[in-house]
N, C-alpha and C positions, 0 to 999 in steps of 0.2 A: 408508358408509365404515366400515371395520373399527375396533374399539376400539383406541386407542393409535396409530392411523395419523395422519400429519400432516394438518392441516386444509388446505383450499384456500388460505386466506390464508398459511399457513406455506410452502406449496409455491410460491406466487406470489412471496413475499418472497425465497425462495431463488433462484428463476429470474430475478428481476429483477437480482440481483447478478451472475449468471452470463451472462445472455442480453441484457440491455438494451443493453450496450455494443456487442455484435455487431449488434443490430438497428438501433441509431442509426447505426452506421458504414455499413451497407449502404444505409439510407434516405437518408443524407446524400450517398452516391454518386449517388443518383437525383435528389434535390431540389437538391443543391449546398450548400456550406458556408453560404452566405448564408441558407439556409432551415433552419438547424439547429433552430430552435424548432419548425418544422413536423414535422421528423423526430421530435423528442422527444414532440410531441403524439400522433403516430401510435403510438409505442411505449406511451405512457400509456394510450391507448385499447385497445390490444391486451391489456394487463395487466388493465385494468378489465373487459374482456369475459371474460377468463379467470376472474376472481373470480366474476362473475355466472353464467357458464355452468357452471363446475366445482362450484359450490355446490349445483346442482340436478341435475347429470348426472354420470355416471361419468367419472373422469379419462381423458383420452386416453392411448393407449399411449406416445406420445412427446410430452410436454407442450411441449418446446422446439420441435419441428417444428410443432406446432399454433400456437404463438405466432408463429413465422416466417411461417406461411401467412396468418394473420390480418393481419400487418403488410404482407405482400406484396400481398394483395388490397386493403387499404386504400390502398396506394400506387398501385395500378392505377386505383382509383376516382378518386383525386385527379388523376392524369394525364389520364384521360378527360375530366375536367371542365375541364382547362386548354385554353384556346384558343390560347395563345401559348407555345410550348415554351421560349422564351428565359428564362422565369421559372424553369425547372428547371435542372439541372446542365448547364453548357456542354459538358462531356465527353460527355454522353449525349443531348443534344437531337436531334441528327441521327438517331441510332439509334431514339430513341423515336418519331419521326415516321413511321418506316418499319416498325418491328417492335416495337411497344410491349411486348407480352406476352413475346416472346422475350428482349428486352433485359433486362427486369426479372427474368424467371426465371433468366437467366444469373447475375445478381448474387447470387442466393440459393444458389448452389452453394458447397460447403465451401471450395474454394480461393479463390473470390472474397470470401467472408466474411472469411477470414484476411487477404487483401490489403487489404480495406476497413478492417479494424481497425488495421493498421499505418499506412495512410494517415491514419486518424482521429487516431491518437496523434501523428503528426508534424504534422498540421494544427493540433492543439490546442497543440503546442509551437512554433508559428511564432515566429521571432525578432522579428517586429515587435510582438508582444504583450509586455507587461511580464512579467517572469519569474514573479512571484507570480500573475498572471492565467493564465499558461500552465498552471501546476501545478493551480490550482483548477479550471480548465475540464476538464483531462484527467481528474482524479479524479472529477469530476461526470459527464462525458459518456461516457468509455470504461469506467469501473469502477462507475458507479452510486452513488457516495458521496453521502450527504446533507450538507447545509451544516454540521451539527454535527460530523460525522466529519472533514470537511475542516478545520474550525476547530481541532479538536484536533490533527490531524496537522501543521498549520502554526503552532500555538501562537498563535492569535488568536481572535476571536469570530465568531459567525454573521453579524452585521450587516456586518462587513468582507468576509466571504466572498460574501455576496449582492451586494455592490457590485462585487467583482471579477468575478463571473460575469456580471453585467449589462454591465460595461465590456467584457469579452472578447467577448461575443456581439455587442455593438453595433459593436465594432471590426472583427470578421470580416465583418459585413454591409456596413459602410461601405467597407472596403478590398477587398472581394471576394476574401478569402483562399481559395485553392484546396486541394482534397484532393490531396496529392501526397507521395511519398517523395523527399526531396531527395538530391542527389548532389554530388560534388565538394566545394568549399569550404563549401557550404551545410549539409553533413551534420554535422560535428563540433559546432557550437553547439547544434543541435537535439537531438543525441544526449545531450548532458549533461543537458538538461532531462528527456528521456525517462527517463534513469537515475534522476533525482531523484524523478520521479513513481512509478516502480516501487518504489523504495526506501521511499518514504512509504507506499505501499499495503501493502507487506509489513509494515512496522512497525506500522501500525494494526491489522493482524490479530494480530501477535505480542503487542501490549499494547493490547487493545481498549478503546474508549470505553464499550462497553456495560457497565452495572452488574453484570449477572449472568453475564458471559462474558469471562473474562480473555483467552483465546485464541480468535480467530476464524479457524479453519483455512481457511474459504472465501475470506477475503481473501488469506491467504498463498498459497493455491493459485492464485488468480487472478493475483497478482503473478508467481508462478513460471511460470505458463502464458504470460503476456505476454512475460516475459523470455526464455523458451525460444523463443517465436515470433520475437522480435527476433534471437536468436542464430542462427536457422536461415535468416534472410534475408541476402542478400549484403551489404547495407549495415550490418547489425548484427553481423557476424562480427568483432568488435573485442575486444581484450584486456579492456577494462573491462566489456563485456557478460558475458563468461565469468566475470570476477571477481565481478560482482554475482550471477550465477546460483549461483556457488559459495557465496557468503555465505548466500543464501537456503536452499540445501540443508543447509548445516551448522547453521544456526539451527533450521530445521524438524525436524532429526533429534532434537531434544530435547523436542518437543511432549508426548509421553506421560509424561515425567518431571516436568514443571513443575507439574502439578496432581494432587493425590491424589484418592482416591475420595470424600472429603468436600468436594471443591471448595476445598481449601486449597492455598495456594502452597507449593511445595517449592523452597527456595533451592538454588542451584547446588551449594553444598558438601554438601547432604544428598541430592542426586539419585542414584538408582540408575543408574549408567552402563550397566548391562546392558540397560536398557530403551531406550537411545538407538538410533535407527534406523540400523543399520550400512549398509544399502543407500544411504540418503541421504548418510551421511558419505562413503562411497566415491564417490558422484556429486559431492559437494562437492570432494573431492580431485581428481577427474578434471577438473572445470571450472577448478579453481585451476591445475592444470598447463597447461591450454589457454590460460590467461590470461597465461602468461609469455612468449609470443612478442612481439617488438618491444621498445621501450625505455620504453614508457609505464608509469608507476606511479600508479594512481588511488587515491582514498580507498577504493574497493571492494576493491582488492588488499590494502590494509592491514587493513581490517575483516575480510576473509575470512581473512587470516593469523591475526588475533586469535582468530576463531572456531575455526580449525584447531588452535591451541594448546590450547584447551579440550578438543577431541576427541582430541588426541594424548596428553593426560595420563591416566594410569591412575586417578588419583584427584584430588580437588580439591587436596589437600596437595602432590601431586607436580607441580602446574602450574609451568611455568617462568616465575615472576613477573618475573625479571630481563628475560627476553625480552619479556614482555608490556609492561613499562615502556618498553623500546626501541620497540616497535611503537606504543604510545600517544604517545610523543614524536614519532615520524614522522607519525602521524595528526594530532596537534595542530598541527604545522607546516603541513600541507596543509588542515586543517579546524579553524581556531581558533574553536570553538564551545563554549558553556558545558557542554553535555552531555559533550563529549570531555574537558574539564577535570575534570568530576565523576568520570567513569570512571577517569581517570588517578589521581585521588586515592584511589579504592578500591584500585587496584593498589599504591599507596604504602603503604596500610594493611596489605595482605597481606604486604608486605616488612618489616613491623614499624615503619614510620614513621608511626604514628597522629597524633601532634601535627602533623607536617608536612602530613599529609593534610588535617587540619582547617583549617590555615592556607591551604592551596591552595584549598579550597572557599570560604573566606571572602574570598578575593581574586578570585573569579570576577566579572567585570564585571556590575553590576546584581544582585548576589546577594540583596540585601534584597527586591527585587521578585520575583525567582525563588522565594525562600523563601515568599513570601506568595501565589504564584499557581500554582506547579507542584509537585505532590506529591513527585516524586522527589528534589528537592533537600533538602527538609526531612527526608525519610525517610532519605537517606544520611547527612546531618549528624547526625541523631539516633542512627543506628547507630555512627557514628564516636565520638561522645561517650560512648556506652555502652561501647565498647571501651576508651576512656581512663579509665573509671571515674567520669565526671562525670554521675551519674544524673539530677540535676535538669535539666541542659541536655538530656540525652537524652530525658527525659520531655517537656520543652517542645516539642522539634522533632518528636518522633514524634506527639504529640497534634495538632500543627499539620498534619502530613502526613495524618493521619486525616481531617481536615475537608476536605482538598483533593482527595481521590480519590472517584470515584463507584463504583469497582470494589469489589464485596462481598468478593472474595478478598483484595484488598490491605488493605481495612479490617480483615478478620479477622486477617491476619498482624500488623498493627500493634497490634491489641487484645491479642494474645497476648504481644507484646514488652512492652507497657505493664503487663500483668498480672504478668509476671516481675519487672519493676522494682519494682512495688508490694508484692510478697510478701517 
């Protein structure tokens, strides 16, 4: 291996994020949803074999295809050992009895992989599952999230996530949930959960759990890829799909300006807008325009409009904060969540209403708990007190925020603010 090249472990970690969901989706088409654990085991074996093989041999020209081949061959081995095909997927049992290898080969074509992933997303978002179990299962199965990442995305702990995953898998097995893309009245309820999952996946990449990596572009790109996949399928050509895709494009356009060469956070007001990705901004506007057909106004329409306001402003100071407040009022009415109230308070402060902004934050339900458990609430409150000249309170909440984040970039930003206060 050449100096400076990625190690086999790093390559496998990267591929796991990008390929494991595809592999599990295809294998689940073969084995059936009730054998989800078997599909996951086959994928794990393929990646383990990759680490063992690539550590001693030259990397294959196409590592993704290599992994798919290993998974396909392992699936064929398992099928050949099965005496009763009813233990496999009901959809494929007849085919497998008559043309095992051809049927399996067909499922590993690109078009079938895409179809399998969509089926997998909708199966994980089955309405018979509890909503929180749907989200956890989809993030784990389709996107390769670990329990810690899911816990952070859903504002809970790993033990709770493990219970949800176990409960979801057991329910799928007991109820014989099928891999299918719903139609008619079954579609809208499942689409809402699909949107939530993709939204959370993008957010985890945008503000990563990893201590040494604030932005995980691979997660954001995966969320955008899956959302684009959904938007290109007949069932997914919905206004909310395009609005969500618009939001992702507009947010992703600022990647290069959020972190400087020293891995320090660059706040929005200090970002060089010339570094924003104009092509992604244009795509964001394009999908936002596509989202306007029909009468539906989703939370993704509003959040995309908020992101668009930032992109339309020539500078931070020229942002239309009055318009932003109107949009946050709309969003809060449709999404009455603490984080929306927090962001609305930030807009109030930009309009010169800092004392009102502080009161709004302190009136967020369960704010004391949030201040002690989630970094962002203490960080924002500390900033607001700093703006109001109450340095003792600012120092208190900023110091608290520093203890609540594992991100080195976020800790560094808070340390700099505390240093300025103390000087």
